[in-house]
C-alpha positions as CSV (number, residue, x, y, z in Angstrom):
1,M,-1.5,21.4,-6.5
2,E,1.7,23.4,-7.3
3,L,2.0,23.7,-11.1
4,G,5.3,25.6,-11.1
5,L,4.3,27.9,-14.0
6,K,5.1,31.2,-12.3
7,D,7.3,33.3,-14.6
8,R,7.5,30.5,-17.2
9,A,7.7,31.7,-20.8
10,V,4.7,30.4,-22.7
11,L,3.8,30.8,-26.4
12,I,0.2,30.1,-27.5
13,T,-0.5,30.4,-31.3
14,G,-4.0,31.6,-32.1
15,A,-5.3,33.0,-28.8
16,T,-7.9,35.6,-29.9
17,A,-11.0,33.6,-28.7
18,N,-12.4,30.3,-27.5
19,I,-9.9,27.7,-26.4
20,G,-6.8,29.7,-27.2
21,A,-8.0,32.7,-25.2
22,A,-9.2,30.6,-22.3
23,T,-5.8,28.8,-22.2
24,A,-3.9,32.1,-22.2
25,V,-5.9,33.4,-19.3
26,A,-5.5,30.1,-17.4
27,F,-1.7,30.4,-17.8
28,G,-2.1,34.0,-16.6
29,R,-3.7,32.8,-13.4
30,E,-0.6,30.7,-12.7
31,G,1.6,33.8,-13.1
32,A,3.2,32.8,-16.4
33,R,4.5,35.1,-19.1
34,V,2.2,34.5,-22.0
35,A,3.0,35.4,-25.6
36,L,-0.1,35.0,-27.8
37,T,-0.6,35.3,-31.6
38,Y,-3.2,36.5,-34.0
39,R,-3.6,36.3,-37.7
40,H,-6.2,39.0,-38.5
41,N,-8.0,39.6,-35.2
42,K,-5.6,41.9,-33.4
43,D,-8.4,43.4,-31.2
44,G,-9.3,39.9,-30.0
45,A,-5.7,39.2,-29.1
46,T,-5.4,42.5,-27.3
47,N,-8.5,41.7,-25.3
48,T,-7.1,38.3,-24.4
49,A,-3.8,39.9,-23.3
50,R,-5.7,42.3,-21.1
51,E,-7.4,39.3,-19.4
52,V,-4.1,37.6,-19.0
53,E,-2.8,40.6,-17.1
54,K,-5.9,40.8,-15.0
55,A,-5.5,37.2,-14.1
56,G,-2.0,37.8,-12.8
57,G,0.2,37.0,-15.8
58,I,2.3,39.1,-18.2
59,S,1.3,39.2,-21.8
60,Y,2.9,39.9,-25.2
61,V,1.0,40.0,-28.5
62,L,2.4,39.4,-31.9
63,P,1.1,38.4,-35.4
64,F,1.6,35.0,-36.9
65,D,0.3,33.2,-40.0
66,L,0.5,29.4,-40.3
67,E,0.7,29.7,-44.1
68,D,3.9,31.9,-44.0
69,P,6.9,29.6,-44.5
70,D,9.2,32.1,-42.8
71,G,6.7,33.0,-40.1
72,A,7.7,30.2,-37.6
73,K,11.3,31.4,-37.4
74,R,10.3,35.0,-36.9
75,L,7.8,34.0,-34.3
76,I,10.2,31.8,-32.2
77,D,13.0,34.3,-32.5
78,D,10.8,37.2,-31.4
79,V,9.3,35.3,-28.4
80,S,12.6,33.8,-27.2
81,D,14.3,37.2,-27.5
82,H,11.4,38.9,-25.7
83,W,11.2,36.4,-22.8
84,G,14.9,35.3,-22.8
85,G,13.9,31.7,-23.7
86,L,10.8,29.5,-24.0
87,D,9.4,26.9,-21.7
88,V,6.0,26.0,-23.1
89,L,4.6,25.9,-26.7
90,V,0.9,25.5,-27.2
91,N,0.0,25.0,-30.9
92,N,-3.6,26.2,-31.1
93,A,-3.8,28.2,-34.3
94,V,-5.9,26.9,-37.2
95,R,-6.5,27.8,-40.8
96,W,-10.2,27.3,-41.6
97,A,-11.6,27.1,-45.1
98,D,-13.2,30.3,-46.3
99,T,-16.5,29.2,-45.0
100,G,-15.2,29.4,-41.4
101,P,-15.1,26.7,-38.7
102,G,-17.3,23.7,-38.7
103,P,-18.5,21.2,-41.3
104,M,-18.6,22.4,-44.9
105,E,-21.0,21.5,-47.7
106,T,-18.0,21.3,-50.1
107,T,-16.7,17.7,-50.2
108,F,-13.1,16.8,-50.6
109,D,-13.3,16.2,-54.4
110,E,-14.9,19.6,-54.8
111,T,-12.3,21.5,-52.8
112,A,-9.8,23.5,-54.9
113,D,-7.4,24.7,-52.2
114,W,-7.0,21.5,-50.2
115,Q,-3.2,21.5,-50.4
116,A,-3.0,25.0,-48.8
117,L,-5.4,23.9,-46.0
118,L,-3.4,20.8,-45.3
119,H,0.0,22.5,-45.3
120,A,-1.2,25.3,-43.0
121,N,-2.8,23.0,-40.4
122,L,-0.1,20.3,-40.5
123,T,3.2,21.7,-41.9
124,G,2.5,25.1,-40.3
125,H,2.6,23.6,-36.8
126,M,5.5,21.4,-37.7
127,R,7.5,24.5,-38.7
128,V,6.8,26.1,-35.3
129,I,7.7,23.0,-33.4
130,H,10.9,22.3,-35.4
131,T,12.1,25.9,-34.7
132,A,11.1,25.8,-31.0
133,I,12.7,22.5,-30.0
134,P,16.3,23.8,-29.6
135,I,15.1,26.5,-27.3
136,L,12.7,24.2,-25.4
137,R,15.6,21.8,-24.8
138,K,17.3,24.5,-22.8
139,S,14.3,24.8,-20.4
140,S,14.3,22.9,-17.2
141,A,10.7,21.7,-18.0
142,G,10.1,22.1,-21.7
143,R,6.5,21.3,-22.8
144,I,4.7,21.1,-26.2
145,V,0.9,20.7,-26.3
146,T,-0.8,20.6,-29.7
147,L,-4.5,21.0,-30.3
148,S,-6.3,18.4,-32.5
149,T,-10.0,17.5,-32.6
150,S,-12.2,14.6,-31.6
151,V,-13.5,14.7,-35.2
152,I,-10.6,12.6,-36.3
153,R,-12.3,9.6,-34.6
154,R,-15.8,10.0,-36.0
155,G,-15.5,12.2,-39.1
156,V,-17.7,15.0,-40.3
157,R,-18.9,15.8,-43.8
158,G,-16.7,18.3,-45.6
159,A,-13.9,18.1,-43.1
160,A,-11.6,15.6,-44.8
161,I,-8.7,18.0,-45.2
162,Y,-9.0,19.4,-41.7
163,T,-9.2,16.0,-40.1
164,A,-6.3,14.6,-42.2
165,A,-4.1,17.4,-40.9
166,K,-5.2,16.9,-37.3
167,A,-4.6,13.2,-37.5
168,G,-1.1,13.9,-38.8
169,L,-0.4,15.9,-35.7
170,H,-1.3,12.8,-33.7
171,G,1.4,10.8,-35.4
172,L,3.9,13.7,-35.0
173,T,3.2,13.8,-31.2
174,R,3.8,10.1,-30.7
175,S,7.2,10.1,-32.5
176,L,8.3,13.5,-31.3
177,A,8.0,12.3,-27.7
178,W,10.9,9.9,-28.4
179,D,13.0,12.5,-30.1
180,V,12.9,15.0,-27.2
181,G,12.1,12.9,-24.1
182,H,15.7,12.4,-23.0
183,D,16.0,16.2,-23.0
184,G,13.2,16.6,-20.5
185,V,10.7,17.9,-23.1
186,L,7.2,16.4,-22.8
187,V,4.9,16.4,-25.9
188,N,1.2,15.8,-25.9
189,L,-1.9,16.2,-28.0
190,V,-5.3,17.5,-26.7
191,L,-8.4,16.6,-28.6
192,P,-11.4,18.7,-27.6
193,G,-15.0,17.8,-28.5
194,W,-17.7,20.3,-29.2
195,T,-17.0,23.1,-26.9
196,I,-18.7,26.3,-25.6
197,D,-16.9,29.4,-24.5
198,G,-19.3,30.7,-21.9
199,S,-20.9,33.3,-24.2
200,P,-24.7,33.5,-24.1
201,M,-26.4,31.2,-26.7
202,P,-29.4,32.4,-28.7
203,D,-32.7,31.7,-27.0
204,P,-34.3,29.9,-28.6
205,L,-31.7,28.1,-30.6
206,P,-32.3,27.5,-34.3
207,E,-34.2,24.2,-34.7
208,E,-31.3,22.3,-36.4
209,L,-28.8,23.5,-33.9
210,Q,-31.0,22.5,-31.0
211,F,-31.4,19.1,-32.5
212,L,-27.7,18.6,-32.8
213,L,-27.1,19.9,-29.3
214,N,-29.8,17.5,-27.8
215,E,-28.3,14.5,-29.7
216,H,-24.8,15.4,-28.6
217,C,-25.7,15.7,-24.9
218,K,-27.8,12.5,-25.0
219,N,-24.7,10.6,-26.2
220,T,-22.3,12.2,-23.8
221,P,-21.8,10.7,-20.3
222,T,-21.7,14.1,-18.7
223,G,-24.9,15.2,-20.5
224,R,-23.4,18.6,-21.4
225,L,-21.0,20.4,-23.7
226,T,-17.4,20.7,-22.8
227,S,-16.3,24.2,-21.7
228,C,-13.3,25.9,-23.2
229,L,-12.2,26.3,-19.6
230,H,-12.0,22.5,-19.2
231,V,-9.8,22.2,-22.3
232,A,-7.6,25.1,-21.0
233,D,-7.1,23.5,-17.6
234,T,-6.0,20.3,-19.3
235,I,-3.5,22.1,-21.4
236,V,-2.1,24.0,-18.4
237,F,-1.7,20.8,-16.4
238,L,0.1,19.0,-19.2
239,S,2.4,22.0,-19.6
240,S,3.2,22.2,-15.9
241,S,5.9,20.7,-13.7
242,A,3.0,18.8,-12.0
243,N,3.1,16.6,-15.2
244,G,6.3,14.6,-14.8
245,S,5.7,11.6,-17.1
246,I,2.7,12.1,-19.4
247,T,4.2,12.4,-22.9
248,G,3.3,11.1,-26.4
249,E,-0.3,10.9,-25.4
250,A,-3.6,11.9,-27.0
251,V,-5.8,13.4,-24.3
252,W,-9.5,13.5,-25.2
253,V,-11.5,16.3,-23.6
254,T,-15.0,15.5,-24.8
255,G,-17.1,14.7,-21.7
256,G,-16.8,11.1,-22.8
257,F,-18.5,11.6,-26.2
258,G,-17.4,8.8,-28.4
C-alpha cells in the first residue's frame, strides 16, 4: 500500500521511548521528515532520531514541555520554519505524576497537584493543536493523531486525573473533525492498551506483575500484549494519504481487550 508519506513534515511530541519512539521510526521507514520532542530525556530523543535516520527518514530534535503556556507556539514556529510547513501532528507527550507512569496509590482526593496534571495532559495538547491548525490547513493532506488510553473505558485506581484529561481529548477529536474537515485535515484519536516495547522482560517476572499479565492475556482475544509497533503502524496509517475518510474516530489498539 502506498502511504504517500515520503518527505512529509511530521511532528511527534514525546518521542524518547515506547510508542513515541516506535512511531517516529515507523515514519522514518516511510521516508518522512520527523521532528520529535523531549522534556528531560534528550539522550532518548537523540537515540530515537538516530533510528529514524537509519530507517530512511530525516530527523530533527527539539525540547518541549506540555506545562509551558508559551511552549506550543515556540514548538510549532520552530518546526514549521525548519521543515517549511507541517503535514502531520502526532500528540504523544504526557505529563505523569511524580510517581511515574501507571496506577498510583494516591487517590484523587489526596492529590494536591491535580490541576497541573489536568492542564498539562489536556490543555497542553490543545495549545499545540490550536497553534498547528493554520499550518496544517495549508498542507495537501493535513493529519492530526492524538494518543489517549484504553483506561478511559475501564478506569484504574489513582488515575482519575489522567483519565479525565484523556477523555477530554476524545471529545476534542470528535468536534475538531468538523472544524477542519472541509480543509482536508483529518483528526483521529488512538487508544492503546497495555503495551510492550520489545525490551527483554525480567525472568521470572515479579509475582504480582505475572498475575496481572496472565489476567490481561486471558481476557484479550489475541492472548498477548499489544506491541508499541502495532500502535505506531496504526498512527502512521491514519496520518497517511492512504487514509482518505477516517476522521473524528477513536481507534482502539488493545488486541480486543475490553
